[in-house]
Each structure stands twice: as C-alpha cells, then as structure tokens.
Rosetta silent file (secondary structure, phi, psi, omega in degrees, C-alpha in Angstrom):
SEQUENCE: MSSEIELRDGETSLEKAAEEPIANPGLPEHKWRPTDVDPKAEKRAERQVATLFLISMAASVAFVVAYLTIDVGDNPDTFGGLGASTLALGLALGTALLAIGIGVIHWARKLMGDHEIVEMRHPARSSDEDREYAVNELLTGIEESGIGRRPLVRNTLLGALGLVGLPFIIGLGDLGPLPGRKLYHTVWKPGMRVTRDVVGTPIKVSDLEIGDLVNAEPEIVFAVNEEGEHELHGVELQVAKSKAAVILVRMEPHEITAAKGRENWSVDGIICYSKICTHVGCPISLNERKSHHLLCPCHQSTFDLADNGRVIFGPAARALPQLPLMVDDEGYLVAQDDFDQPVGPSFWERG
SCORE:     score description
SCORE:     0.000 S_00000001
   1 L     0.000  134.369 -177.564  125.317   75.446   42.155 S_00000001
   2 L   -74.337  167.253 -179.738  124.417   76.711   38.654 S_00000001
   3 L   -76.899  -13.505  175.916  124.454   80.346   37.677 S_00000001
   4 L   -78.509  133.539 -173.611  120.697   80.283   37.238 S_00000001
   5 L   -77.630  132.321  177.807  118.988   81.470   40.398 S_00000001
   6 E   -78.463  133.274  177.885  116.743   78.963   42.163 S_00000001
   7 L  -108.119  169.162 -174.513  113.225   80.207   42.839 S_00000001
   8 L   -60.441  -38.554 -174.461  110.673   78.980   45.362 S_00000001
   9 L   -88.285    6.555  177.331  108.558   77.032   42.911 S_00000001
  10 L    91.856   -9.678  179.622  111.529   75.244   41.314 S_00000001
  11 L   -79.236  153.339  179.176  111.533   77.284   38.098 S_00000001
  12 E   -84.768  165.887 -179.790  114.771   78.904   36.954 S_00000001
  13 L   -64.170  -33.012  179.948  115.352   82.625   36.595 S_00000001
  14 L   -66.439  -36.876 -179.834  115.391   82.311   32.783 S_00000001
  15 L   -71.123  -23.366 -178.884  111.937   80.741   32.781 S_00000001
  16 L  -103.612    4.341 -172.339  110.607   83.591   34.932 S_00000001
  17 H   -59.326  -35.811 -177.253  112.508   86.395   33.210 S_00000001
  18 H   -64.635  -24.812 -178.405  109.472   87.611   31.313 S_00000001
  19 H   -90.547   -9.478 -176.829  107.685   88.259   34.603 S_00000001
  20 L   -83.908  148.264 -178.643  110.562   90.174   36.214 S_00000001
  21 L   -66.847  -27.023  176.984  110.665   94.003   36.157 S_00000001
  22 L  -133.861  159.455  178.946  114.237   93.954   34.778 S_00000001
  23 L   -66.970  142.771 -179.681  116.240   91.430   32.873 S_00000001
  24 L   -81.352  115.330 -179.181  118.124   88.967   35.031 S_00000001
  25 L   -74.543  -11.725 -178.004  121.847   89.547   34.495 S_00000001
  26 L    82.295  171.688 -179.364  122.657   86.174   36.054 S_00000001
  27 L  -126.502  150.046  175.070  125.259   85.315   38.639 S_00000001
  28 L   -65.515  163.037 -178.263  128.793   83.985   38.320 S_00000001
  29 L   -59.110  133.934 -176.872  129.303   80.347   39.100 S_00000001
  30 L   -65.153  134.364  178.024  128.946   79.673   42.792 S_00000001
  31 L  -103.640  117.923 -179.106  132.218   79.086   44.633 S_00000001
  32 L   -73.310  143.606  177.247  131.981   76.541   47.382 S_00000001
  33 L   -75.512  155.192  177.252  133.692   77.295   50.690 S_00000001
  34 H   -55.354  -36.316 -178.902  136.473   74.975   51.883 S_00000001
  35 H   -71.771  -15.596  177.897  134.205   73.849   54.731 S_00000001
  36 H   -80.874  -24.448 -173.400  131.538   72.819   52.194 S_00000001
  37 H  -118.947  -13.282 -176.229  133.809   70.371   50.369 S_00000001
  38 L  -120.268  107.238 -179.593  136.515   69.433   52.883 S_00000001
  39 H   -57.058  -34.487  179.155  135.393   67.531   56.027 S_00000001
  40 H   -65.737  -41.931  178.220  138.691   68.350   57.735 S_00000001
  41 H   -65.037  -36.636  178.447  138.180   72.079   57.170 S_00000001
  42 H   -63.913  -46.186  178.563  134.635   71.757   58.470 S_00000001
  43 H   -64.681  -38.179  179.311  135.785   70.062   61.680 S_00000001
  44 H   -63.732  -43.055  177.939  138.559   72.612   62.099 S_00000001
  45 H   -64.014  -38.333  178.545  136.074   75.487   61.790 S_00000001
  46 H   -62.852  -41.353  178.391  133.777   73.787   64.282 S_00000001
  47 H   -67.158  -36.354  178.646  136.618   73.504   66.800 S_00000001
  48 H   -63.685  -43.631  178.160  137.521   77.156   66.248 S_00000001
  49 H   -62.699  -45.755  179.403  133.960   78.279   66.981 S_00000001
  50 H   -61.855  -38.306  178.791  133.801   76.103   70.088 S_00000001
  51 H   -62.482  -41.401  178.370  137.172   77.484   71.249 S_00000001
  52 H   -62.915  -40.537  178.292  135.869   81.056   70.977 S_00000001
  53 H   -67.745  -35.948  176.085  132.827   80.148   73.063 S_00000001
  54 H   -65.777  -37.864  176.390  135.082   78.463   75.642 S_00000001
  55 H   -61.406  -41.337  178.108  137.203   81.633   75.771 S_00000001
  56 H   -61.639  -42.271  179.108  134.035   83.600   76.480 S_00000001
  57 H   -61.922  -44.089  179.718  133.150   81.217   79.299 S_00000001
  58 H   -64.179  -39.080  179.767  136.615   81.557   80.825 S_00000001
  59 H   -66.674  -37.187  177.518  136.464   85.358   80.575 S_00000001
  60 H   -63.616  -42.396  177.006  133.085   85.429   82.343 S_00000001
  61 H   -65.026  -39.239  178.382  134.503   83.359   85.186 S_00000001
  62 H   -62.049  -36.023  177.206  137.566   85.642   85.271 S_00000001
  63 H   -60.078  -47.366 -178.611  135.259   88.641   85.693 S_00000001
  64 H   -63.065  -43.019  179.640  133.658   87.064   88.762 S_00000001
  65 H   -62.107  -46.225 -179.966  137.052   86.119   90.227 S_00000001
  66 H   -62.884  -39.935 -179.143  138.441   89.626   89.658 S_00000001
  67 H   -62.091  -38.405 -174.807  135.339   91.210   91.149 S_00000001
  68 H   -86.589  -20.650 -171.138  135.617   89.147   94.327 S_00000001
  69 H  -110.611  -29.457 -175.364  139.390   89.188   94.828 S_00000001
  70 L   -80.019  130.586 -175.776  140.870   92.507   93.682 S_00000001
  71 L   -74.278  129.023  176.779  141.001   95.125   96.433 S_00000001
  72 L  -125.056   25.892 -177.317  139.106   98.353   95.753 S_00000001
  73 L   -80.449 -143.990 -178.477  139.258   99.816   99.274 S_00000001
  74 L   -66.190  -30.465  178.253  141.249  102.768  100.581 S_00000001
  75 L  -122.477   76.284 -174.225  144.449  101.384   99.017 S_00000001
  76 L   -68.998  151.567  174.347  143.249   99.740   95.808 S_00000001
  77 L   -67.489  144.863  179.486  145.415   97.455   93.725 S_00000001
  78 E  -129.409  160.010  177.386  146.824   99.107   90.606 S_00000001
  79 E  -143.366  112.356 -178.165  148.361   97.932   87.376 S_00000001
  80 L    61.873   33.149 -179.374  150.420  100.326   85.287 S_00000001
  81 L    82.370   -2.704 -179.978  148.973  103.273   87.161 S_00000001
  82 E  -106.984  154.202  176.949  145.431  102.125   86.439 S_00000001
  83 E   -62.326  120.706 -175.691  142.930  100.634   88.844 S_00000001
  84 H   -62.856  -36.507 -179.132  143.495   96.880   88.660 S_00000001
  85 H   -65.598  -49.126  179.913  139.840   96.122   89.334 S_00000001
  86 H   -60.745  -43.324 -179.024  138.523   98.381   86.583 S_00000001
  87 H   -64.473  -46.292 -178.313  141.109   97.094   84.116 S_00000001
  88 H   -66.463  -43.380 -179.599  140.487   93.430   84.902 S_00000001
  89 H   -65.008  -41.572  179.506  136.717   93.741   84.862 S_00000001
  90 H   -64.791  -45.859  179.874  136.729   95.657   81.596 S_00000001
  91 H   -65.051  -41.934 -178.277  139.053   93.241   79.837 S_00000001
  92 H   -65.499  -48.725 -179.351  137.211   90.177   81.121 S_00000001
  93 H   -65.903  -41.821  178.242  133.736   91.396   80.184 S_00000001
  94 H   -61.865  -41.133  178.567  134.931   92.744   76.831 S_00000001
  95 H   -65.195  -41.060 -179.633  136.623   89.451   76.017 S_00000001
  96 H   -61.410  -46.168 -179.426  133.517   87.459   76.970 S_00000001
  97 H   -71.549  -40.510 -178.833  131.238   89.491   74.711 S_00000001
  98 H   -64.535  -41.400 -178.810  133.776   89.772   71.886 S_00000001
  99 H   -64.532  -38.704  176.305  134.437   86.031   71.824 S_00000001
 100 H   -64.036  -44.077 -179.656  130.716   85.277   71.545 S_00000001
 101 H   -62.388  -47.082  179.934  130.354   87.787   68.720 S_00000001
 102 H   -65.280  -40.019 -179.757  133.348   86.478   66.763 S_00000001
 103 H   -61.975  -43.542  179.264  132.273   82.899   67.363 S_00000001
 104 H   -65.541  -41.724  178.380  128.761   83.485   66.004 S_00000001
 105 H   -63.693  -45.007 -179.954  130.118   85.322   62.937 S_00000001
 106 H   -62.827  -39.408  176.921  132.672   82.578   62.265 S_00000001
 107 H   -60.546  -47.666 -178.168  129.935   79.965   62.635 S_00000001
 108 H   -64.754  -39.676 -175.415  127.695   81.786   60.152 S_00000001
 109 H   -77.882  -28.753 -173.003  130.469   82.332   57.583 S_00000001
 110 H  -106.893  -29.689 -169.128  132.026   78.890   57.734 S_00000001
 111 L  -119.241  -26.222 -179.110  129.401   76.364   58.818 S_00000001
 112 L   -76.080  164.734 -178.091  125.887   77.593   58.137 S_00000001
 113 L   -55.248  142.851 -176.796  124.140   76.997   54.787 S_00000001
 114 L  -122.898   92.778 -179.428  125.540   78.974   51.832 S_00000001
 115 L  -128.276  148.598  176.763  122.861   79.685   49.220 S_00000001
 116 L  -109.331  121.945 -177.042  122.266   82.607   46.881 S_00000001
 117 L  -134.156  156.201  176.797  118.626   83.550   46.461 S_00000001
 118 L  -134.572  138.806  175.518  116.605   86.406   44.945 S_00000001
 119 L  -138.286  129.325  178.042  113.006   87.361   45.659 S_00000001
 120 L   -70.760  158.053  178.545  111.063   90.151   43.980 S_00000001
 121 L   -63.021  146.645 -176.925  109.171   92.647   46.103 S_00000001
 122 L  -134.398  167.468  178.910  105.740   91.534   47.150 S_00000001
 123 L   -56.917  156.021 -176.524  102.709   93.140   48.843 S_00000001
 124 L   -59.187  -38.260  179.256  103.131   94.035   52.512 S_00000001
 125 L   -95.129  112.691 -178.331  100.698   91.333   53.559 S_00000001
 126 L   -72.601  153.156  176.233  102.026   87.986   52.422 S_00000001
 127 L   -72.182  166.232  179.011   99.729   85.298   51.152 S_00000001
 128 H   -61.685  -35.949  178.249   99.048   82.227   53.212 S_00000001
 129 H   -64.436  -40.948  178.730  101.291   80.245   50.886 S_00000001
 130 H   -65.222  -38.085  179.879  104.143   82.731   51.443 S_00000001
 131 H   -66.494  -43.124  177.137  103.691   82.556   55.180 S_00000001
 132 H   -62.185  -39.535  178.011  103.769   78.798   55.138 S_00000001
 133 H   -63.060  -40.535 -179.558  106.846   79.005   52.945 S_00000001
 134 H   -62.524  -41.364  178.357  108.514   81.421   55.412 S_00000001
 135 H   -62.990  -43.148  179.095  107.956   79.012   58.281 S_00000001
 136 H   -63.657  -38.672  178.043  109.417   76.175   56.230 S_00000001
 137 H   -64.611  -38.855  177.822  112.399   78.345   55.339 S_00000001
 138 H   -62.007  -44.502  178.575  112.949   79.135   59.011 S_00000001
 139 H   -64.723  -37.650  177.061  112.921   75.454   59.847 S_00000001
 140 H   -64.359  -41.033  178.413  115.263   74.818   56.942 S_00000001
 141 H   -61.891  -40.963  177.149  117.590   77.550   58.212 S_00000001
 142 H   -62.342  -40.704  179.021  117.664   75.971   61.647 S_00000001
 143 H   -65.943  -42.932 -177.341  118.489   72.655   60.030 S_00000001
 144 H   -72.551  -22.972  177.552  121.201   74.157   57.819 S_00000001
 145 H   -65.210  -20.947  178.048  122.769   75.993   60.761 S_00000001
 146 L    78.765   10.527 -176.444  123.746   72.580   62.009 S_00000001
 147 L   -64.218  -27.159  176.729  122.815   73.393   65.599 S_00000001
 148 L   -81.468  -27.309 -177.370  121.177   69.993   65.888 S_00000001
 149 L   -94.243   -9.702 -175.817  124.069   68.173   64.217 S_00000001
 150 L  -120.505   76.668 -177.386  126.865   70.027   65.978 S_00000001
 151 H   -61.872  -29.834 -179.946  126.485   69.411   69.714 S_00000001
 152 H   -64.302  -47.631  178.508  129.983   70.772   70.410 S_00000001
 153 H   -65.226  -45.835 -177.605  129.140   74.178   68.937 S_00000001
 154 H   -60.892  -46.707 -175.616  125.646   74.194   70.409 S_00000001
 155 H   -70.062  -38.947  177.730  126.718   73.262   73.925 S_00000001
 156 H   -68.875  -35.082  175.372  129.653   75.663   74.062 S_00000001
 157 H   -63.085  -46.986  178.767  127.437   78.486   72.764 S_00000001
 158 H   -60.983  -39.943  177.734  124.859   77.779   75.434 S_00000001
 159 H   -64.186  -41.820  179.927  127.596   77.678   78.050 S_00000001
 160 H   -65.227  -44.786  179.542  129.065   80.988   76.860 S_00000001
 161 H   -65.281  -35.386  178.477  125.672   82.694   76.795 S_00000001
 162 H   -67.913  -43.986 -176.893  124.870   81.327   80.234 S_00000001
 163 H   -77.247  -25.607 -177.453  128.104   82.446   81.854 S_00000001
 164 L   -67.337  -15.604  175.238  128.258   85.859   80.181 S_00000001
 165 L   -76.867  -19.284 -178.385  125.323   86.867   82.378 S_00000001
 166 H   -59.107  -44.576  179.064  127.375   86.329   85.543 S_00000001
 167 H   -56.600  -37.436 -179.940  129.322   89.636   85.264 S_00000001
 168 H   -71.820  -37.593  179.129  126.062   91.569   85.124 S_00000001
 169 H   -67.949  -45.532 -179.117  124.575   89.651   88.047 S_00000001
 170 H   -66.591  -28.470  179.230  127.690   90.015   90.200 S_00000001
 171 H   -70.117  -15.755  177.443  127.826   93.708   89.309 S_00000001
 172 H   -61.517  -22.013  178.781  124.490   94.274   91.029 S_00000001
 173 H   -62.606  -22.790 -179.690  126.459   94.270   94.265 S_00000001
 174 H   -81.530   -1.514  176.550  127.783   97.721   93.351 S_00000001
 175 H   -72.656   -8.844  176.760  124.300   99.222   93.500 S_00000001
 176 L   112.744  167.407 -179.508  124.901   99.642   97.218 S_00000001
 177 L   -67.913  151.694  175.903  123.869   97.890  100.424 S_00000001
 178 L   -65.283  145.169 -174.550  120.279   96.789  100.851 S_00000001
 179 L   -69.559  -16.098 -178.584  118.223   99.319  102.834 S_00000001
 180 L    60.417 -129.517 -178.614  117.156   96.766  105.420 S_00000001
 181 L   -93.323    6.815 -175.726  114.594   98.344  107.766 S_00000001
 182 H   -62.924  -30.798 -178.153  115.558  101.935  106.896 S_00000001
 183 H   -74.662  -12.089 -176.644  112.559  102.341  104.590 S_00000001
 184 H   -87.905  -12.495 -172.690  110.175  101.496  107.425 S_00000001
 185 L  -134.678  154.517  169.397  111.101  104.420  109.673 S_00000001
 186 L  -118.415 -174.695 -177.105  111.746  108.161  109.618 S_00000001
 187 L   -82.977   -4.220  177.237  113.482  110.357  112.203 S_00000001
 188 L   -60.572  137.738  177.382  110.205  111.260  113.932 S_00000001
 189 L  -147.966  164.147 -176.967  110.185  110.128  117.555 S_00000001
 190 L   -54.611  131.727  176.743  108.072  110.859  120.647 S_00000001
 191 L    86.914   -4.232 -179.799  108.241  114.511  121.756 S_00000001
 192 L   -75.040  128.020 -175.942  109.896  115.839  118.576 S_00000001
 193 E   -72.265  148.302  174.299  108.431  119.245  117.710 S_00000001
 194 E   -93.610  123.874 -176.931  106.719  119.991  114.414 S_00000001
 195 E  -121.840  157.544  177.849  108.246  123.097  112.804 S_00000001
 196 E   -66.333  140.086  178.994  107.470  125.178  109.738 S_00000001
 197 L   -61.181  146.246  177.859  109.351  124.148  106.632 S_00000001
 198 L    73.567  -61.512 -174.799  112.396  126.305  105.730 S_00000001
 199 L   -76.906  -30.165  174.081  112.110  128.747  108.648 S_00000001
 200 L    77.915   18.548  179.371  112.090  126.008  111.321 S_00000001
 201 L   -85.025  136.721  178.973  109.867  127.749  113.863 S_00000001
 202 E   -66.562  157.949 -171.616  107.825  125.474  116.161 S_00000001
 203 L  -117.946  132.256  173.361  104.045  125.570  115.795 S_00000001
 204 E  -101.121  160.878  178.806  101.380  126.109  118.437 S_00000001
 205 H   -58.918  -38.139 -177.599   97.729  125.142  118.088 S_00000001
 206 H   -70.117  -12.783 -179.881   96.787  128.837  118.128 S_00000001
 207 H   -75.839  -16.827 -175.412   99.010  129.499  115.098 S_00000001
 208 L  -112.099  137.335  175.137   96.628  127.654  112.762 S_00000001
 209 L  -105.494  165.223  178.737   93.126  128.672  111.699 S_00000001
 210 L   -57.979  128.490  179.595   90.398  126.487  110.205 S_00000001
 211 L    95.789  -11.718 -179.926   91.353  125.673  106.594 S_00000001
 212 L   -69.922  144.404  170.381   95.073  126.369  106.999 S_00000001
 213 E  -127.883  127.928 -177.221   97.630  123.984  105.483 S_00000001
 214 E  -124.205  130.829  171.331  101.257  124.222  106.606 S_00000001
 215 E   -80.489  130.437 -172.517  104.281  122.411  105.199 S_00000001
 216 E  -138.342  171.877 -178.182  106.307  121.164  108.137 S_00000001
 217 E  -155.124  168.453  176.213  109.324  119.120  109.213 S_00000001
 218 E   -66.421  155.046 -176.556  110.969  117.801  112.409 S_00000001
 219 L   -70.091  -84.855  177.754  112.673  120.394  114.572 S_00000001
 220 L  -109.145  123.821 -170.344  116.233  119.229  115.280 S_00000001
 221 L   -95.929  125.296  174.902  116.973  115.934  113.627 S_00000001
 222 E  -118.338  159.494  175.067  118.941  113.254  115.393 S_00000001
 223 E  -135.870  161.135 -178.961  119.676  109.698  114.352 S_00000001
 224 E  -118.483  128.122  174.013  120.745  106.596  116.211 S_00000001
 225 E  -129.504 -164.263 -176.896  123.596  104.324  115.105 S_00000001
 226 L   -61.562  -26.681 -176.551  125.933  101.827  116.750 S_00000001
 227 L   -91.963   -0.581 -179.679  127.678  104.653  118.638 S_00000001
 228 E   110.819 -167.199 -177.506  124.463  106.143  119.985 S_00000001
 229 E   -78.303  138.964  177.717  122.401  109.227  119.124 S_00000001
 230 E  -144.578  152.067  179.977  124.025  111.935  117.026 S_00000001
 231 E   -80.211  140.534 -178.839  122.885  115.142  115.357 S_00000001
 232 L   -89.141  150.242  179.067  122.600  115.091  111.575 S_00000001
 233 L  -141.999  160.410  171.073  124.257  117.643  109.307 S_00000001
 234 H    61.211 -137.446 -176.604  124.578  118.457  105.613 S_00000001
 235 H   -61.648  -39.899 -179.670  123.278  116.022  103.037 S_00000001
 236 H   -59.974  -38.078  178.499  122.394  113.438  105.684 S_00000001
 237 H   -67.163  -43.998 -178.837  120.182  116.008  107.409 S_00000001
 238 H   -65.253  -38.312  177.622  118.417  117.007  104.187 S_00000001
 239 H   -64.299  -43.590 -179.839  117.721  113.386  103.269 S_00000001
 240 H   -62.998  -42.010 -179.821  116.282  112.710  106.726 S_00000001
 241 H   -68.286  -35.647 -179.869  114.053  115.795  106.553 S_00000001
 242 H   -65.291  -37.679  177.523  112.824  114.942  103.061 S_00000001
 243 H   -70.733  -30.128 -175.353  111.648  111.514  104.240 S_00000001
 244 H   -95.803    5.061 -177.377  110.019  113.044  107.327 S_00000001
 245 L   -60.056  138.490 -177.264  108.304  115.961  105.516 S_00000001
 246 E  -136.813  169.737  170.199  104.676  116.436  106.587 S_00000001
 247 E  -124.158  141.427  174.016  101.664  118.691  106.119 S_00000001
 248 E  -108.895  132.905  177.710   99.496  120.081  108.900 S_00000001
 249 E  -131.435  137.285  176.584   95.841  120.815  108.187 S_00000001
 250 E  -113.714  131.503  177.798   93.269  122.282  110.557 S_00000001
 251 L  -140.009  176.010  176.779   89.557  121.570  110.183 S_00000001
 252 L   -65.375  133.402 -176.856   86.567  121.360  112.471 S_00000001
 253 H   -54.979  -34.333 -177.680   87.144  118.452  114.896 S_00000001
 254 H   -72.635  -13.445  179.362   83.745  116.921  114.108 S_00000001
 255 H   -80.215  -14.427 -176.632   84.701  116.672  110.407 S_00000001
 256 L   -84.633  125.417  174.770   87.463  114.167  111.144 S_00000001
 257 L  -102.981   93.535 -174.541   86.537  110.497  110.774 S_00000001
 258 L   -81.258  136.436  175.467   89.282  108.805  112.786 S_00000001
 259 L   -70.851  164.285  179.905   90.057  105.144  112.210 S_00000001
 260 L   -59.964  129.487 -178.223   90.079  102.758  115.139 S_00000001
 261 L    91.332   -7.949 -179.680   93.116  103.462  117.313 S_00000001
 262 L  -112.187   16.023 -175.218   93.583  106.969  115.844 S_00000001
 263 L   -60.814  -30.024 -177.512   90.988  108.777  117.896 S_00000001
 264 L  -109.817   24.799 -179.171   93.642  110.839  119.743 S_00000001
 265 L   -85.917  -12.048  178.152   96.034  111.418  116.815 S_00000001
 266 L  -111.954  161.665 -178.513   94.754  114.933  116.089 S_00000001
 267 E  -128.042  111.426  177.945   94.754  118.029  118.277 S_00000001
 268 L    50.562   41.505  178.622   91.745  120.404  118.161 S_00000001
 269 L    85.792   -0.568  177.080   91.126  119.551  114.498 S_00000001
 270 E   -91.163  123.355 -176.545   94.803  119.729  113.526 S_00000001
 271 E  -127.842  149.478 -171.253   95.835  116.588  111.700 S_00000001
 272 E  -128.893  132.969  178.860   99.220  115.624  110.230 S_00000001
 273 E  -132.974  159.654  172.462  100.112  113.463  107.216 S_00000001
 274 E   -62.844  142.677 -179.976  103.215  112.552  105.244 S_00000001
 275 L   -85.512   -4.267 -173.550  103.880  114.987  102.404 S_00000001
 276 E   -97.313  121.437 -179.837  105.117  112.177  100.110 S_00000001
 277 L   -62.747  139.787 -178.133  102.595  110.732   97.663 S_00000001
 278 L   -81.518    3.726  177.366  102.238  106.965   97.963 S_00000001
 279 L   -84.646  -73.623  178.341  102.198  106.578   94.156 S_00000001
 280 L  -128.387   12.840  171.178  105.710  107.588   93.016 S_00000001
 281 L    92.432   16.675  177.990  106.824  109.903   95.829 S_00000001
 282 L   -70.118  147.974  174.378  105.919  113.390   94.577 S_00000001
 283 E   -75.556  136.219 -175.683  105.578  116.128   97.235 S_00000001
 284 L  -127.020  140.721  175.393  101.930  117.113   97.658 S_00000001
 285 L  -162.749   19.367  178.291  100.233  120.136   99.226 S_00000001
 286 E   -84.376  103.364 -171.263   97.379  121.184   96.880 S_00000001
 287 E  -106.865  131.983  172.244   94.527  121.406   99.342 S_00000001
 288 E   -97.448  107.448 -166.070   90.829  121.882   98.596 S_00000001
 289 L   -62.834  -41.031 -174.320   89.680  123.568  101.784 S_00000001
 290 L   -72.033  -39.715 -177.068   85.961  122.783  101.707 S_00000001
 291 L   -93.055  -11.725 -177.072   86.231  119.083  100.851 S_00000001
 292 L    62.623   32.339  177.213   89.569  118.508  102.656 S_00000001
 293 E   -95.622  134.855  179.003   90.891  116.748   99.541 S_00000001
 294 E  -109.828  125.585 -174.134   94.637  116.817   98.903 S_00000001
 295 E  -107.450  132.064  173.268   95.736  116.570   95.250 S_00000001
 296 L   -84.490  126.920 -176.437   99.092  115.293   93.996 S_00000001
 297 L   -73.173  -14.757 -175.621  100.233  117.522   91.074 S_00000001
 298 L   -78.475  -52.530 -175.190  102.130  114.728   89.318 S_00000001
 299 L  -134.040   18.189  172.020   99.428  112.156   88.540 S_00000001
 300 L    64.596   23.106  170.254   96.319  113.598   90.208 S_00000001
 301 L   -63.374  137.597 -175.671   96.070  111.099   93.042 S_00000001
 302 E  -125.438  133.695 -175.773   93.598  112.568   95.530 S_00000001
 303 E  -121.366  142.630  178.516   93.476  111.865   99.266 S_00000001
 304 E   -94.740  105.916 -176.290   90.733  112.608  101.812 S_00000001
 305 H   -71.182  -22.919  178.652   92.446  114.266  104.775 S_00000001
 306 H   -81.062  -10.981 -177.069   89.278  114.064  106.887 S_00000001
 307 H  -126.647   59.613  172.038   89.139  110.293  106.401 S_00000001
 308 L    61.643   26.812  178.757   92.581  108.980  107.386 S_00000001
 309 L    69.581   23.854 -176.679   94.247  110.101  104.129 S_00000001
 310 E   -62.819  141.700  177.140   92.165  107.611  102.113 S_00000001
 311 E   -76.488  126.017  178.208   92.707  107.500   98.329 S_00000001
 312 E  -116.791   -8.381  178.304   89.571  108.665   96.508 S_00000001
 313 E  -164.713  150.137  172.788   90.994  109.136   93.000 S_00000001
 314 L    97.953 -178.294 -172.648   94.071  108.437   90.899 S_00000001
 315 L   -79.393  -12.864 -179.645   96.759  105.762   90.657 S_00000001
 316 L   -60.343  140.545 -177.235   97.917  105.801   94.286 S_00000001
 317 L  -107.692   -7.619 -176.659   97.142  102.500   96.001 S_00000001
 318 L  -130.239  148.657  175.372   97.762  103.443   99.638 S_00000001
 319 L   -68.230  158.441  176.212   96.467  106.075  102.014 S_00000001
 320 L   -68.302  132.386  174.694   98.816  108.804  103.214 S_00000001
 321 L   -62.095  139.376 -178.891  100.612  107.747  106.423 S_00000001
 322 E  -105.575  137.289  176.931   99.396  109.790  109.391 S_00000001
 323 L   -97.422  121.604  179.812  101.676  111.191  112.098 S_00000001
 324 L   -70.992  134.084 -176.206  100.089  111.110  115.585 S_00000001
 325 E  -112.673  156.766  168.188  100.160  114.535  117.288 S_00000001
 326 E  -154.327 -178.507 -179.146  100.002  115.870  120.815 S_00000001
 327 E  -117.372  134.885  179.210  100.920  119.107  122.640 S_00000001
 328 L   -83.970 -175.526 -175.459  103.977  119.489  124.859 S_00000001
 329 L   -64.775  -22.867 -179.331  104.207  121.414  128.141 S_00000001
 330 L   -96.163    4.342  176.586  104.903  124.686  126.297 S_00000001
 331 L    89.011    8.710 -179.225  101.896  124.324  123.996 S_00000001
 332 E   -92.199  148.610  176.639  103.794  123.307  120.851 S_00000001
 333 E   -72.057  130.778  179.360  102.695  120.534  118.529 S_00000001
 334 E  -136.389  163.582  178.881  104.906  117.449  118.837 S_00000001
 335 E   -83.290  139.523  171.775  104.829  113.901  117.517 S_00000001
 336 L   -74.187  -33.461 -177.399  103.519  111.099  119.689 S_00000001
 337 L  -170.192 -175.730  175.149  105.672  108.656  117.748 S_00000001
 338 L   -74.957  171.654  173.260  106.913  107.849  114.233 S_00000001
 339 L   -56.949  148.717  179.859  104.537  106.924  111.393 S_00000001
 340 L   -88.359    5.517  177.441  102.933  103.518  111.913 S_00000001
 341 L  -153.316  161.292  179.992  103.767  102.512  108.307 S_00000001
 342 L   -63.372  144.468  176.281  106.467  103.296  105.719 S_00000001
 343 L   -88.003  162.651  174.422  106.117  106.614  103.909 S_00000001
 344 L    82.432 -167.905 -176.107  106.263  107.017  100.142 S_00000001
 345 L   -65.692  166.286  176.058  105.691  104.534   97.308 S_00000001
 346 L   -69.455  156.283  174.715  105.404  100.784   97.690 S_00000001
 347 L  -143.514  167.243 -169.411  108.509   98.605   97.533 S_00000001
 348 L   -53.852  -45.044 -171.529  109.161   94.876   97.221 S_00000001
 349 L   -81.879   -7.260 -176.804  109.590   94.068  100.897 S_00000001
 350 L   -74.727  138.810 -178.438  106.614   96.099  102.045 S_00000001
 351 L   -73.818    0.000    0.000  103.624   94.083  103.143 S_00000001
C-alpha cells in the first residue's frame, strides 16, 4: 500500500490536499502483517482463533459439570481452603468469557482486513451518497473479516457463543425453588379471627362505625406442612401476615353491590379486602369515605370498595381480592375461608 492515503472517490490525498483544513503529513509505508503475505501464518492464526473458541466451549461445559456435581450442602467440597464449587464455577466462567474475548481480538488483529483510512469531519446528517457508501463499507467489512471464507473460525465462534450462555441458564437454579401453589393461598382459614394490625385485638361488629377503615391481620397464624399444623414465629410469621394483610371498611349495607355468590360475604355493612394493590403490591389504605374509593399511594390505582373492589382508575388490572366474613359465637369477626383468588400483583402462572 502506498504512503498516499486512499479516499472514497479514488483520488489521492495529495490531489485533495488543497481542500483539507491542514496539510497532509503523509503516512509511512504500510507494513504488511505476516498473515497477509504468508499463507502458512494465516492458517496458523486461524487455528489459534478456533482453538480459543474451543477452549471457551470446553469451559462452558465444565461450568455446567461443576455446578451439577460439586457438593455445596452442609459439608461442601473445598480446595485449598476455598469452596470448590465457587472456585470451579468462577474459573470455568472466566475462562469461557476470556477465551472468546482473546479469540475475537486475535481474529481482528491477524485475519481481518488491514487498511489505513482517513475521513474529514462531515455534517451530522450524512448525505444519501455517504449512507449508501457506509452500507457498502459494512458489507465490505463483513467480506474482509473472512467470516464467509473461514468456516472453521465462524463455526467455532458460534459454538463458543452458544455454549457460554449455559452457565447463566444453569445458574438460574440458584434463584430458589419455584413457589408452586404458595402464591395462590394465604394463611386465612375458616374461623380465623380478624384482629387490629400491630395491637392484635379481635374486632367485633360494634367496634366499627359507618365510614371507619381498619387495618387488620389474622389473629394467631398457623401453617400446614408435611408434619402437620404448626404455629409460625419470627420472619416466617411476618411474611405470612404481610401476605394476609387486609382492610375492614364499614358502610351502609344497602350501598354494597355484591357480586353473584358474594351476597353473604359482608356483615352489617362491614366488608373486607386484601390490603395489597394488584398493580405492583403496594400497601393501600387511603379511603374516601363518601364514595368508598380506595386509593393506592404508589401509582394512584383506585378501587371501588362498594362494588367488589373493582378498579375504576389507574394501572391496576385486577380488582382487590375480597375476604368473606362472618361472626363467631362470641361476636367477633372471623373469616369464612381464604381469598378466592391470589392476592397481590399478577404473575406468569396466574390465570
């Protein structure tokens, strides 16, 4: 390649010098790379790039093997005082990514086209001719990269890029077990008393006046597992109560428009709904007494408590789940059963 710089229109830099903002100092004579003039060096570089991509593929597979085989239980495997799983996974993933990076750099430096070009600054919006030229240059670059002429490099790169995703996919298993049916139910069950939030005192019908709104929760929370029913404590108790949090509102009984099958879900105008907004799960209790509208403070979703918790404004797509109420033998408000639908925001498995 001559020391005169090639321009797009075929003219040399000397012929265009008068139009340039500064004099063109020229370039030293271009030095060809060994891979440009020696077919053996070119093939050797191609094999080196392919080898790096194969190393990446092997490291990705090693990550999956290590993830599935190395013990991380109560007595985890160790290596040099370090967790063997963490060490193996880190080395395997790092090697997979590093080998791809080195391989691409080596490919660009040794095998892709090697040209020296200069272009003066131009207006921000290129002309149609420049745009057409850019597309042609892109196609030329693809051609000069040799990806079409070098199936070994191309195929090993595709294999490396395909397998390097496996460590990330297999790592999704560490996000925890799937919730199964846990999102469909809360701890509410027939006969469980409704109590005031924080203080935990049970509520009678006479405790509420028209227009009152009370934040409430289940009385004593139990759960059922393989070993039978057990009382919840600590964090497990707080999580259960947060999912089961409700609001009680009292209005005139004739103001309630009960959906079919919900005619007996309220008691003397006292109606109960989940406290968790069905948009993104914010706690809600901003009540407009005259209209019986409940406003979520996060994104202004508004629900009509007199009409089955129906959404009347905002981004929420579902009505508030309603908890059916009744009165026990001592006159306290209790749940007839759990909610008839999942509380909170929508999720993938929800119908």
